[in-house]
mmCIF file of the N, C-alpha and C atoms, coordinates in Angstrom:
data_MODEL
# 
_entry.id   MODEL 
# 
loop_
_atom_site.group_PDB 
_atom_site.id 
_atom_site.type_symbol 
_atom_site.label_atom_id 
_atom_site.label_alt_id 
_atom_site.label_comp_id 
_atom_site.label_asym_id 
_atom_site.label_entity_id 
_atom_site.label_seq_id 
_atom_site.pdbx_PDB_ins_code 
_atom_site.Cartn_x 
_atom_site.Cartn_y 
_atom_site.Cartn_z 
_atom_site.occupancy 
_atom_site.B_iso_or_equiv 
_atom_site.pdbx_formal_charge 
_atom_site.auth_seq_id 
_atom_site.auth_comp_id 
_atom_site.auth_asym_id 
_atom_site.auth_atom_id 
_atom_site.pdbx_PDB_model_num 
ATOM 1   N N  . MET A 1 1  ? 16.362 53.404 38.673 1.00 0.00 ? 1  MET A N  1 
ATOM 2   C CA . MET A 1 1  ? 15.589 51.934 38.510 1.00 0.00 ? 1  MET A CA 1 
ATOM 3   C C  . MET A 1 1  ? 15.836 51.193 39.461 1.00 0.00 ? 1  MET A C  1 
ATOM 4   N N  . THR A 1 2  ? 15.647 51.380 40.641 1.00 0.00 ? 2  THR A N  1 
ATOM 5   C CA . THR A 1 2  ? 15.933 50.768 41.935 1.00 0.00 ? 2  THR A CA 1 
ATOM 6   C C  . THR A 1 2  ? 14.976 49.347 41.984 1.00 0.00 ? 2  THR A C  1 
ATOM 7   N N  . GLY A 1 3  ? 15.835 47.985 41.998 1.00 0.00 ? 3  GLY A N  1 
ATOM 8   C CA . GLY A 1 3  ? 14.659 46.796 42.339 1.00 0.00 ? 3  GLY A CA 1 
ATOM 9   C C  . GLY A 1 3  ? 14.757 46.144 40.564 1.00 0.00 ? 3  GLY A C  1 
ATOM 10  N N  . ARG A 1 4  ? 15.155 46.921 39.548 1.00 0.00 ? 4  ARG A N  1 
ATOM 11  C CA . ARG A 1 4  ? 14.728 46.397 38.255 1.00 0.00 ? 4  ARG A CA 1 
ATOM 12  C C  . ARG A 1 4  ? 16.026 45.477 37.957 1.00 0.00 ? 4  ARG A C  1 
ATOM 13  N N  . THR A 1 5  ? 15.563 44.334 37.468 1.00 0.00 ? 5  THR A N  1 
ATOM 14  C CA . THR A 1 5  ? 16.211 43.029 37.165 1.00 0.00 ? 5  THR A CA 1 
ATOM 15  C C  . THR A 1 5  ? 16.468 43.209 35.481 1.00 0.00 ? 5  THR A C  1 
ATOM 16  N N  . ARG A 1 6  ? 17.317 42.332 35.189 1.00 0.00 ? 6  ARG A N  1 
ATOM 17  C CA . ARG A 1 6  ? 17.802 42.190 33.604 1.00 0.00 ? 6  ARG A CA 1 
ATOM 18  C C  . ARG A 1 6  ? 16.485 41.606 32.840 1.00 0.00 ? 6  ARG A C  1 
ATOM 19  N N  . ASP A 1 7  ? 15.718 41.091 33.475 1.00 0.00 ? 7  ASP A N  1 
ATOM 20  C CA . ASP A 1 7  ? 14.665 40.289 32.719 1.00 0.00 ? 7  ASP A CA 1 
ATOM 21  C C  . ASP A 1 7  ? 13.330 41.369 32.755 1.00 0.00 ? 7  ASP A C  1 
ATOM 22  N N  . ASP A 1 8  ? 13.505 42.433 33.367 1.00 0.00 ? 8  ASP A N  1 
ATOM 23  C CA . ASP A 1 8  ? 12.180 43.182 33.404 1.00 0.00 ? 8  ASP A CA 1 
ATOM 24  C C  . ASP A 1 8  ? 12.076 43.970 32.264 1.00 0.00 ? 8  ASP A C  1 
ATOM 25  N N  . VAL A 1 9  ? 11.064 44.353 31.668 1.00 0.00 ? 9  VAL A N  1 
ATOM 26  C CA . VAL A 1 9  ? 10.865 45.319 30.581 1.00 0.00 ? 9  VAL A CA 1 
ATOM 27  C C  . VAL A 1 9  ? 10.250 46.542 31.177 1.00 0.00 ? 9  VAL A C  1 
ATOM 28  N N  . GLU A 1 10 ? 10.740 47.702 30.687 1.00 0.00 ? 10 GLU A N  1 
ATOM 29  C CA . GLU A 1 10 ? 10.013 49.107 30.830 1.00 0.00 ? 10 GLU A CA 1 
ATOM 30  C C  . GLU A 1 10 ? 9.860  49.872 29.703 1.00 0.00 ? 10 GLU A C  1 
ATOM 31  N N  . ILE A 1 11 ? 8.518  50.553 29.747 1.00 0.00 ? 11 ILE A N  1 
ATOM 32  C CA . ILE A 1 11 ? 8.469  51.302 28.706 1.00 0.00 ? 11 ILE A CA 1 
ATOM 33  C C  . ILE A 1 11 ? 8.170  52.849 29.265 1.00 0.00 ? 11 ILE A C  1 
ATOM 34  N N  . THR A 1 12 ? 8.901  53.576 28.838 1.00 0.00 ? 12 THR A N  1 
ATOM 35  C CA . THR A 1 12 ? 8.625  55.122 29.312 1.00 0.00 ? 12 THR A CA 1 
ATOM 36  C C  . THR A 1 12 ? 8.132  55.792 27.935 1.00 0.00 ? 12 THR A C  1 
ATOM 37  N N  . LEU A 1 13 ? 7.163  56.813 28.261 1.00 0.00 ? 13 LEU A N  1 
ATOM 38  C CA . LEU A 1 13 ? 6.612  57.724 27.527 1.00 0.00 ? 13 LEU A CA 1 
ATOM 39  C C  . LEU A 1 13 ? 7.161  58.947 27.814 1.00 0.00 ? 13 LEU A C  1 
ATOM 40  N N  . CYS A 1 14 ? 7.912  59.253 26.790 1.00 0.00 ? 14 CYS A N  1 
ATOM 41  C CA . CYS A 1 14 ? 8.658  60.463 26.662 1.00 0.00 ? 14 CYS A CA 1 
ATOM 42  C C  . CYS A 1 14 ? 7.729  61.723 26.272 1.00 0.00 ? 14 CYS A C  1 
ATOM 43  N N  . PRO A 1 15 ? 7.621  62.811 26.927 1.00 0.00 ? 15 PRO A N  1 
ATOM 44  C CA . PRO A 1 15 ? 6.726  63.799 26.529 1.00 0.00 ? 15 PRO A CA 1 
ATOM 45  C C  . PRO A 1 15 ? 6.956  64.206 25.081 1.00 0.00 ? 15 PRO A C  1 
ATOM 46  N N  . ASP A 1 16 ? 6.065  64.401 24.343 1.00 0.00 ? 16 ASP A N  1 
ATOM 47  C CA . ASP A 1 16 ? 6.404  65.117 22.946 1.00 0.00 ? 16 ASP A CA 1 
ATOM 48  C C  . ASP A 1 16 ? 7.449  64.313 22.426 1.00 0.00 ? 16 ASP A C  1 
ATOM 49  N N  . GLY A 1 17 ? 7.685  63.044 22.643 1.00 0.00 ? 17 GLY A N  1 
ATOM 50  C CA . GLY A 1 17 ? 8.585  62.514 22.147 1.00 0.00 ? 17 GLY A CA 1 
ATOM 51  C C  . GLY A 1 17 ? 8.574  60.750 22.080 1.00 0.00 ? 17 GLY A C  1 
ATOM 52  N N  . PRO A 1 18 ? 9.598  59.913 21.844 1.00 0.00 ? 18 PRO A N  1 
ATOM 53  C CA . PRO A 1 18 ? 9.387  58.422 21.472 1.00 0.00 ? 18 PRO A CA 1 
ATOM 54  C C  . PRO A 1 18 ? 8.688  57.564 22.746 1.00 0.00 ? 18 PRO A C  1 
ATOM 55  N N  . LEU A 1 19 ? 8.755  56.534 22.324 1.00 0.00 ? 19 LEU A N  1 
ATOM 56  C CA . LEU A 1 19 ? 8.594  55.592 23.687 1.00 0.00 ? 19 LEU A CA 1 
ATOM 57  C C  . LEU A 1 19 ? 9.993  54.946 23.876 1.00 0.00 ? 19 LEU A C  1 
ATOM 58  N N  . LEU A 1 20 ? 10.480 54.861 25.030 1.00 0.00 ? 20 LEU A N  1 
ATOM 59  C CA . LEU A 1 20 ? 11.918 54.391 25.422 1.00 0.00 ? 20 LEU A CA 1 
ATOM 60  C C  . LEU A 1 20 ? 11.544 52.820 25.999 1.00 0.00 ? 20 LEU A C  1 
ATOM 61  N N  . VAL A 1 21 ? 11.946 51.992 25.205 1.00 0.00 ? 21 VAL A N  1 
ATOM 62  C CA . VAL A 1 21 ? 11.630 50.399 25.728 1.00 0.00 ? 21 VAL A CA 1 
ATOM 63  C C  . VAL A 1 21 ? 13.001 49.824 26.029 1.00 0.00 ? 21 VAL A C  1 
ATOM 64  N N  . ARG A 1 22 ? 12.954 49.479 27.513 1.00 0.00 ? 22 ARG A N  1 
ATOM 65  C CA . ARG A 1 22 ? 14.265 48.742 27.977 1.00 0.00 ? 22 ARG A CA 1 
ATOM 66  C C  . ARG A 1 22 ? 14.059 47.470 28.437 1.00 0.00 ? 22 ARG A C  1 
ATOM 67  N N  . GLY A 1 23 ? 14.764 46.372 28.074 1.00 0.00 ? 23 GLY A N  1 
ATOM 68  C CA . GLY A 1 23 ? 14.418 44.968 28.382 1.00 0.00 ? 23 GLY A CA 1 
ATOM 69  C C  . GLY A 1 23 ? 14.563 44.110 27.361 1.00 0.00 ? 23 GLY A C  1 
ATOM 70  N N  . PRO A 1 24 ? 14.476 42.867 27.630 1.00 0.00 ? 24 PRO A N  1 
ATOM 71  C CA . PRO A 1 24 ? 14.193 41.779 26.659 1.00 0.00 ? 24 PRO A CA 1 
ATOM 72  C C  . PRO A 1 24 ? 12.774 41.828 25.903 1.00 0.00 ? 24 PRO A C  1 
ATOM 73  N N  . VAL A 1 25 ? 12.651 42.449 24.828 1.00 0.00 ? 25 VAL A N  1 
ATOM 74  C CA . VAL A 1 25 ? 11.462 42.642 24.204 1.00 0.00 ? 25 VAL A CA 1 
ATOM 75  C C  . VAL A 1 25 ? 12.069 42.138 22.779 1.00 0.00 ? 25 VAL A C  1 
ATOM 76  N N  . ARG A 1 26 ? 11.046 41.382 22.017 1.00 0.00 ? 26 ARG A N  1 
ATOM 77  C CA . ARG A 1 26 ? 11.285 41.264 20.634 1.00 0.00 ? 26 ARG A CA 1 
ATOM 78  C C  . ARG A 1 26 ? 10.327 42.337 19.902 1.00 0.00 ? 26 ARG A C  1 
ATOM 79  N N  . LEU A 1 27 ? 10.774 42.992 18.985 1.00 0.00 ? 27 LEU A N  1 
ATOM 80  C CA . LEU A 1 27 ? 10.010 44.054 17.969 1.00 0.00 ? 27 LEU A CA 1 
ATOM 81  C C  . LEU A 1 27 ? 9.870  43.112 16.741 1.00 0.00 ? 27 LEU A C  1 
ATOM 82  N N  . LEU A 1 28 ? 8.384  43.174 16.554 1.00 0.00 ? 28 LEU A N  1 
ATOM 83  C CA . LEU A 1 28 ? 7.830  42.407 15.275 1.00 0.00 ? 28 LEU A CA 1 
ATOM 84  C C  . LEU A 1 28 ? 7.183  43.465 14.266 1.00 0.00 ? 28 LEU A C  1 
ATOM 85  N N  . THR A 1 29 ? 7.288  43.074 13.016 1.00 0.00 ? 29 THR A N  1 
ATOM 86  C CA . THR A 1 29 ? 6.644  43.718 11.869 1.00 0.00 ? 29 THR A CA 1 
ATOM 87  C C  . THR A 1 29 ? 5.011  43.363 11.986 1.00 0.00 ? 29 THR A C  1 
ATOM 88  N N  . GLY A 1 30 ? 4.337  43.662 11.103 1.00 0.00 ? 30 GLY A N  1 
ATOM 89  C CA . GLY A 1 30 ? 3.010  43.328 10.944 1.00 0.00 ? 30 GLY A CA 1 
ATOM 90  C C  . GLY A 1 30 ? 2.815  41.962 10.523 1.00 0.00 ? 30 GLY A C  1 
ATOM 91  N N  . ASP A 1 31 ? 3.912  41.508 9.901  1.00 0.00 ? 31 ASP A N  1 
ATOM 92  C CA . ASP A 1 31 ? 3.877  40.067 9.421  1.00 0.00 ? 31 ASP A CA 1 
ATOM 93  C C  . ASP A 1 31 ? 4.735  39.171 10.061 1.00 0.00 ? 31 ASP A C  1 
ATOM 94  N N  . ASP A 1 32 ? 4.769  39.709 11.534 1.00 0.00 ? 32 ASP A N  1 
ATOM 95  C CA . ASP A 1 32 ? 5.793  38.603 12.239 1.00 0.00 ? 32 ASP A CA 1 
ATOM 96  C C  . ASP A 1 32 ? 7.214  38.567 12.026 1.00 0.00 ? 32 ASP A C  1 
ATOM 97  N N  . ARG A 1 33 ? 7.946  39.339 11.027 1.00 0.00 ? 33 ARG A N  1 
ATOM 98  C CA . ARG A 1 33 ? 9.155  39.268 11.061 1.00 0.00 ? 33 ARG A CA 1 
ATOM 99  C C  . ARG A 1 33 ? 10.016 40.157 12.082 1.00 0.00 ? 33 ARG A C  1 
ATOM 100 N N  . GLU A 1 34 ? 11.089 39.871 12.880 1.00 0.00 ? 34 GLU A N  1 
ATOM 101 C CA . GLU A 1 34 ? 11.496 40.453 13.752 1.00 0.00 ? 34 GLU A CA 1 
ATOM 102 C C  . GLU A 1 34 ? 12.483 41.520 13.312 1.00 0.00 ? 34 GLU A C  1 
ATOM 103 N N  . VAL A 1 35 ? 12.270 42.545 13.990 1.00 0.00 ? 35 VAL A N  1 
ATOM 104 C CA . VAL A 1 35 ? 13.140 43.840 13.681 1.00 0.00 ? 35 VAL A CA 1 
ATOM 105 C C  . VAL A 1 35 ? 14.440 43.704 14.516 1.00 0.00 ? 35 VAL A C  1 
ATOM 106 N N  . GLY A 1 36 ? 15.612 43.801 13.629 1.00 0.00 ? 36 GLY A N  1 
ATOM 107 C CA . GLY A 1 36 ? 16.723 43.722 14.818 1.00 0.00 ? 36 GLY A CA 1 
ATOM 108 C C  . GLY A 1 36 ? 17.105 44.772 15.651 1.00 0.00 ? 36 GLY A C  1 
ATOM 109 N N  . ARG A 1 37 ? 17.681 44.451 16.589 1.00 0.00 ? 37 ARG A N  1 
ATOM 110 C CA . ARG A 1 37 ? 18.046 45.686 17.504 1.00 0.00 ? 37 ARG A CA 1 
ATOM 111 C C  . ARG A 1 37 ? 19.425 45.142 18.140 1.00 0.00 ? 37 ARG A C  1 
ATOM 112 N N  . THR A 1 38 ? 20.158 46.184 18.639 1.00 0.00 ? 38 THR A N  1 
ATOM 113 C CA . THR A 1 38 ? 21.703 45.890 18.908 1.00 0.00 ? 38 THR A CA 1 
ATOM 114 C C  . THR A 1 38 ? 21.763 46.612 20.255 1.00 0.00 ? 38 THR A C  1 
ATOM 115 N N  . ARG A 1 39 ? 20.886 47.343 21.186 1.00 0.00 ? 39 ARG A N  1 
ATOM 116 C CA . ARG A 1 39 ? 20.847 47.738 22.136 1.00 0.00 ? 39 ARG A CA 1 
ATOM 117 C C  . ARG A 1 39 ? 19.875 47.023 23.135 1.00 0.00 ? 39 ARG A C  1 
ATOM 118 N N  . SER A 1 40 ? 20.041 47.189 24.551 1.00 0.00 ? 40 SER A N  1 
ATOM 119 C CA . SER A 1 40 ? 18.978 46.576 25.478 1.00 0.00 ? 40 SER A CA 1 
ATOM 120 C C  . SER A 1 40 ? 17.934 47.802 25.729 1.00 0.00 ? 40 SER A C  1 
ATOM 121 N N  . ALA A 1 41 ? 18.196 49.094 25.192 1.00 0.00 ? 41 ALA A N  1 
ATOM 122 C CA . ALA A 1 41 ? 17.381 50.191 25.057 1.00 0.00 ? 41 ALA A CA 1 
ATOM 123 C C  . ALA A 1 41 ? 17.135 50.666 24.052 1.00 0.00 ? 41 ALA A C  1 
ATOM 124 N N  . VAL A 1 42 ? 15.755 50.812 23.555 1.00 0.00 ? 42 VAL A N  1 
ATOM 125 C CA . VAL A 1 42 ? 15.577 51.478 22.120 1.00 0.00 ? 42 VAL A CA 1 
ATOM 126 C C  . VAL A 1 42 ? 14.535 52.635 22.228 1.00 0.00 ? 42 VAL A C  1 
ATOM 127 N N  . ALA A 1 43 ? 14.631 53.531 21.475 1.00 0.00 ? 43 ALA A N  1 
ATOM 128 C CA . ALA A 1 43 ? 13.494 54.619 21.366 1.00 0.00 ? 43 ALA A CA 1 
ATOM 129 C C  . ALA A 1 43 ? 12.836 54.509 20.127 1.00 0.00 ? 43 ALA A C  1 
ATOM 130 N N  . LEU A 1 44 ? 11.521 54.397 20.312 1.00 0.00 ? 44 LEU A N  1 
ATOM 131 C CA . LEU A 1 44 ? 10.502 53.829 19.233 1.00 0.00 ? 44 LEU A CA 1 
ATOM 132 C C  . LEU A 1 44 ? 9.764  55.057 18.889 1.00 0.00 ? 44 LEU A C  1 
ATOM 133 N N  . CYS A 1 45 ? 9.729  55.463 17.553 1.00 0.00 ? 45 CYS A N  1 
ATOM 134 C CA . CYS A 1 45 ? 9.004  56.710 17.107 1.00 0.00 ? 45 CYS A CA 1 
ATOM 135 C C  . CYS A 1 45 ? 7.429  56.702 17.238 1.00 0.00 ? 45 CYS A C  1 
ATOM 136 N N  . ARG A 1 46 ? 7.110  57.979 17.888 1.00 0.00 ? 46 ARG A N  1 
ATOM 137 C CA . ARG A 1 46 ? 5.822  57.858 17.925 1.00 0.00 ? 46 ARG A CA 1 
ATOM 138 C C  . ARG A 1 46 ? 5.286  59.227 17.086 1.00 0.00 ? 46 ARG A C  1 
ATOM 139 N N  . CYS A 1 47 ? 5.906  59.979 16.578 1.00 0.00 ? 47 CYS A N  1 
ATOM 140 C CA . CYS A 1 47 ? 5.513  61.004 15.417 1.00 0.00 ? 47 CYS A CA 1 
ATOM 141 C C  . CYS A 1 47 ? 5.417  60.727 14.058 1.00 0.00 ? 47 CYS A C  1 
ATOM 142 N N  . GLY A 1 48 ? 5.598  59.600 13.612 1.00 0.00 ? 48 GLY A N  1 
ATOM 143 C CA . GLY A 1 48 ? 5.741  59.124 12.238 1.00 0.00 ? 48 GLY A CA 1 
ATOM 144 C C  . GLY A 1 48 ? 6.506  59.757 11.301 1.00 0.00 ? 48 GLY A C  1 
ATOM 145 N N  . GLY A 1 49 ? 7.377  60.626 11.827 1.00 0.00 ? 49 GLY A N  1 
ATOM 146 C CA . GLY A 1 49 ? 8.390  61.305 10.911 1.00 0.00 ? 49 GLY A CA 1 
ATOM 147 C C  . GLY A 1 49 ? 9.376  60.638 10.680 1.00 0.00 ? 49 GLY A C  1 
ATOM 148 N N  . SER A 1 50 ? 10.072 59.359 11.729 1.00 0.00 ? 50 SER A N  1 
ATOM 149 C CA . SER A 1 50 ? 11.382 59.022 11.687 1.00 0.00 ? 50 SER A CA 1 
ATOM 150 C C  . SER A 1 50 ? 11.654 58.433 10.170 1.00 0.00 ? 50 SER A C  1 
ATOM 151 N N  . ALA A 1 51 ? 12.928 58.871 9.653  1.00 0.00 ? 51 ALA A N  1 
ATOM 152 C CA . ALA A 1 51 ? 13.483 57.936 8.559  1.00 0.00 ? 51 ALA A CA 1 
ATOM 153 C C  . ALA A 1 51 ? 14.125 56.659 8.817  1.00 0.00 ? 51 ALA A C  1 
ATOM 154 N N  . ILE A 1 52 ? 14.027 56.496 10.088 1.00 0.00 ? 52 ILE A N  1 
ATOM 155 C CA . ILE A 1 52 ? 14.544 55.110 10.484 1.00 0.00 ? 52 ILE A CA 1 
ATOM 156 C C  . ILE A 1 52 ? 13.410 54.205 11.334 1.00 0.00 ? 52 ILE A C  1 
ATOM 157 N N  . LYS A 1 53 ? 12.272 54.345 10.928 1.00 0.00 ? 53 LYS A N  1 
ATOM 158 C CA . LYS A 1 53 ? 11.217 53.621 11.514 1.00 0.00 ? 53 LYS A CA 1 
ATOM 159 C C  . LYS A 1 53 ? 11.342 52.253 11.894 1.00 0.00 ? 53 LYS A C  1 
ATOM 160 N N  . PRO A 1 54 ? 11.331 51.606 12.682 1.00 0.00 ? 54 PRO A N  1 
ATOM 161 C CA . PRO A 1 54 ? 10.478 51.991 13.731 1.00 0.00 ? 54 PRO A CA 1 
ATOM 162 C C  . PRO A 1 54 ? 10.984 52.832 14.860 1.00 0.00 ? 54 PRO A C  1 
ATOM 163 N N  . PHE A 1 55 ? 12.531 52.884 14.601 1.00 0.00 ? 55 PHE A N  1 
ATOM 164 C CA . PHE A 1 55 ? 13.159 53.879 15.605 1.00 0.00 ? 55 PHE A CA 1 
ATOM 165 C C  . PHE A 1 55 ? 13.030 55.440 15.451 1.00 0.00 ? 55 PHE A C  1 
ATOM 166 N N  . CYS A 1 56 ? 13.129 56.238 16.711 1.00 0.00 ? 56 CYS A N  1 
ATOM 167 C CA . CYS A 1 56 ? 13.189 57.360 16.751 1.00 0.00 ? 56 CYS A CA 1 
ATOM 168 C C  . CYS A 1 56 ? 14.617 58.032 16.108 1.00 0.00 ? 56 CYS A C  1 
ATOM 169 N N  . ASP A 1 57 ? 14.575 59.040 15.338 1.00 0.00 ? 57 ASP A N  1 
ATOM 170 C CA . ASP A 1 57 ? 15.823 59.735 15.036 1.00 0.00 ? 57 ASP A CA 1 
ATOM 171 C C  . ASP A 1 57 ? 15.896 61.152 15.343 1.00 0.00 ? 57 ASP A C  1 
ATOM 172 N N  . GLY A 1 58 ? 14.834 61.665 16.296 1.00 0.00 ? 58 GLY A N  1 
ATOM 173 C CA . GLY A 1 58 ? 14.838 62.932 16.418 1.00 0.00 ? 58 GLY A CA 1 
ATOM 174 C C  . GLY A 1 58 ? 13.788 63.864 15.729 1.00 0.00 ? 58 GLY A C  1 
ATOM 175 N N  . THR A 1 59 ? 13.175 63.457 14.863 1.00 0.00 ? 59 THR A N  1 
ATOM 176 C CA . THR A 1 59 ? 12.416 64.163 13.649 1.00 0.00 ? 59 THR A CA 1 
ATOM 177 C C  . THR A 1 59 ? 11.236 64.926 14.759 1.00 0.00 ? 59 THR A C  1 
ATOM 178 N N  . HIS A 1 60 ? 10.759 64.317 15.674 1.00 0.00 ? 60 HIS A N  1 
ATOM 179 C CA . HIS A 1 60 ? 9.677  64.959 16.632 1.00 0.00 ? 60 HIS A CA 1 
ATOM 180 C C  . HIS A 1 60 ? 10.076 66.252 17.177 1.00 0.00 ? 60 HIS A C  1 
ATOM 181 N N  . LYS A 1 61 ? 11.245 66.560 17.314 1.00 0.00 ? 61 LYS A N  1 
ATOM 182 C CA . LYS A 1 61 ? 11.831 67.961 17.892 1.00 0.00 ? 61 LYS A CA 1 
ATOM 183 C C  . LYS A 1 61 ? 11.752 69.024 16.558 1.00 0.00 ? 61 LYS A C  1 
ATOM 184 N N  . VAL A 1 62 ? 11.618 68.720 15.410 1.00 0.00 ? 62 VAL A N  1 
ATOM 185 C CA . VAL A 1 62 ? 11.233 69.799 14.364 1.00 0.00 ? 62 VAL A CA 1 
ATOM 186 C C  . VAL A 1 62 ? 10.084 69.656 13.688 1.00 0.00 ? 62 VAL A C  1 
ATOM 187 N N  . ASN A 1 63 ? 9.139  68.495 13.997 1.00 0.00 ? 63 ASN A N  1 
ATOM 188 C CA . ASN A 1 63 ? 8.118  68.508 13.226 1.00 0.00 ? 63 ASN A CA 1 
ATOM 189 C C  . ASN A 1 63 ? 6.708  68.928 13.883 1.00 0.00 ? 63 ASN A C  1 
ATOM 190 N N  . GLY A 1 64 ? 6.862  69.437 15.062 1.00 0.00 ? 64 GLY A N  1 
ATOM 191 C CA . GLY A 1 64 ? 5.935  69.953 15.851 1.00 0.00 ? 64 GLY A CA 1 
ATOM 192 C C  . GLY A 1 64 ? 4.894  69.012 16.375 1.00 0.00 ? 64 GLY A C  1 
ATOM 193 N N  . PHE A 1 65 ? 5.344  67.644 16.802 1.00 0.00 ? 65 PHE A N  1 
ATOM 194 C CA . PHE A 1 65 ? 4.796  66.644 17.318 1.00 0.00 ? 65 PHE A CA 1 
ATOM 195 C C  . PHE A 1 65 ? 4.866  66.799 18.728 1.00 0.00 ? 65 PHE A C  1 
ATOM 196 N N  . THR A 1 66 ? 3.564  66.650 19.419 1.00 0.00 ? 66 THR A N  1 
ATOM 197 C CA . THR A 1 66 ? 3.013  66.894 20.786 1.00 0.00 ? 66 THR A CA 1 
ATOM 198 C C  . THR A 1 66 ? 2.126  65.894 21.345 1.00 0.00 ? 66 THR A C  1 
ATOM 199 N N  . THR A 1 67 ? 2.237  65.366 22.560 1.00 0.00 ? 67 THR A N  1 
ATOM 200 C CA . THR A 1 67 ? 1.374  64.377 23.137 1.00 0.00 ? 67 THR A CA 1 
ATOM 201 C C  . THR A 1 67 ? 0.465  64.937 24.223 1.00 0.00 ? 67 THR A C  1 
ATOM 202 N N  . ALA A 1 68 ? -0.507 64.188 24.321 1.00 0.00 ? 68 ALA A N  1 
ATOM 203 C CA . ALA A 1 68 ? -1.397 64.514 25.493 1.00 0.00 ? 68 ALA A CA 1 
ATOM 204 C C  . ALA A 1 68 ? -0.764 64.139 26.682 1.00 0.00 ? 68 ALA A C  1 
ATOM 205 N N  . ASP A 1 69 ? -1.108 64.783 27.749 1.00 0.00 ? 69 ASP A N  1 
ATOM 206 C CA . ASP A 1 69 ? -0.551 64.340 29.054 1.00 0.00 ? 69 ASP A CA 1 
ATOM 207 C C  . ASP A 1 69 ? -0.739 62.619 29.287 1.00 0.00 ? 69 ASP A C  1 
ATOM 208 N N  . CYS A 1 70 ? 0.286  62.208 29.728 1.00 0.00 ? 70 CYS A N  1 
ATOM 209 C CA . CYS A 1 70 ? 0.260  60.604 30.169 1.00 0.00 ? 70 CYS A CA 1 
ATOM 210 C C  . CYS A 1 70 ? -0.817 60.413 31.100 1.00 0.00 ? 70 CYS A C  1 
ATOM 211 N N  . PRO A 1 71 ? -1.421 59.341 30.682 1.00 0.00 ? 71 PRO A N  1 
ATOM 212 C CA . PRO A 1 71 ? -2.737 58.795 31.584 1.00 0.00 ? 71 PRO A CA 1 
ATOM 213 C C  . PRO A 1 71 ? -2.327 58.630 32.902 1.00 0.00 ? 71 PRO A C  1 
ATOM 214 N N  . THR A 1 72 ? -3.237 58.793 34.055 1.00 0.00 ? 72 THR A N  1 
ATOM 215 C CA . THR A 1 72 ? -2.708 59.024 35.365 1.00 0.00 ? 72 THR A CA 1 
ATOM 216 C C  . THR A 1 72 ? -3.070 57.450 35.871 1.00 0.00 ? 72 THR A C  1 
ATOM 217 N N  . GLU A 1 73 ? -2.260 57.106 36.826 1.00 0.00 ? 73 GLU A N  1 
ATOM 218 C CA . GLU A 1 73 ? -2.364 55.688 37.301 1.00 0.00 ? 73 GLU A CA 1 
ATOM 219 C C  . GLU A 1 73 ? -3.781 55.467 37.773 1.00 0.00 ? 73 GLU A C  1 
ATOM 220 N N  . GLY A 1 74 ? -4.174 54.216 37.471 1.00 0.00 ? 74 GLY A N  1 
ATOM 221 C CA . GLY A 1 74 ? -5.529 53.745 37.693 1.00 0.00 ? 74 GLY A CA 1 
ATOM 222 C C  . GLY A 1 74 ? -6.744 54.138 36.573 1.00 0.00 ? 74 GLY A C  1 
ATOM 223 N N  . ALA A 1 75 ? -6.068 54.921 35.822 1.00 0.00 ? 75 ALA A N  1 
ATOM 224 C CA . ALA A 1 75 ? -7.126 55.567 34.684 1.00 0.00 ? 75 ALA A CA 1 
ATOM 225 C C  . ALA A 1 75 ? -7.464 54.268 33.649 1.00 0.00 ? 75 ALA A C  1 
# 
């Protein structure tokens, strides 16, 4: 992560897994309540099976969750 500063936000799409979110973001529920976080980087569930939503608990590894290829740059 060369050149990344403390104020940058980075979201990484993990193949067949969670979204890794790094940086100073606020996570909000649908009714604008803030979801607490204790780390600067969090893994957010994409499979829908996590017992600790919105965070990933690794369930995607056993429930068969797969993702399409990540979009290409400029798509």
